[in-house]
N, C-alpha and C positions, 0 to 999 in steps of 0.2 A: 412474519413481520417483513416489510419491504426493505430492500437494501439502503444503505446510506452510503453518502460520499466517504473516502477515504480521508482521514485526519491529515494525512501529509498534504502540506500546503501545496505542492506541485502536482500532485497525483490526480488524474481524471476518472480513477476507477471507483466502484460501488462495491460495497462488501455486505452479503447478509449478515445478521448478528451471529448465528451459528458458525460463520467461518473466518469471523473476524479476530485479529491479532490485537488483544485490549491491552493499552499502557495507558496508565493515568487516566483510565475511566474514557478513554478515547479510542475509536474503532479504526484500524488501520486494514489494508487489504493484503499485507505481507509483512514478513520480518524486517526486509530492506526499509520499508517505510516506518516502521515502529522503531527502528533503532536510529531513523534521522539519516541514512545512507552516509555514515561515516567514512566509508572508502569508495563512495559513488557506486554502490551496487544498483544494478538496474531493478526496476519494478519487477517483483515474481522472478527473480533471478535471471541468469543470463540466456537460460535454455528457454524462456518465454518471451519473445518479442512482440507476441500476439497483441498485447493491450495498448502499445503505442505511446505509453506515458513518458512525458520528458523527465520525469523525477529521478533522481540518481545520477543525472549526466552534468 
């Protein structure tokens, strides 16, 4: 299956169904996005700035 956009409103990542973090039947690219960035965690954790998403900030 083709990657789908992450369900986090400000995320620009796409996630493949087999790798998604699923919450409430929505696919997220990482745990930070799935939890709604409660502590402003960056997308994919602090060690991965490669995606360049503005979410979490």
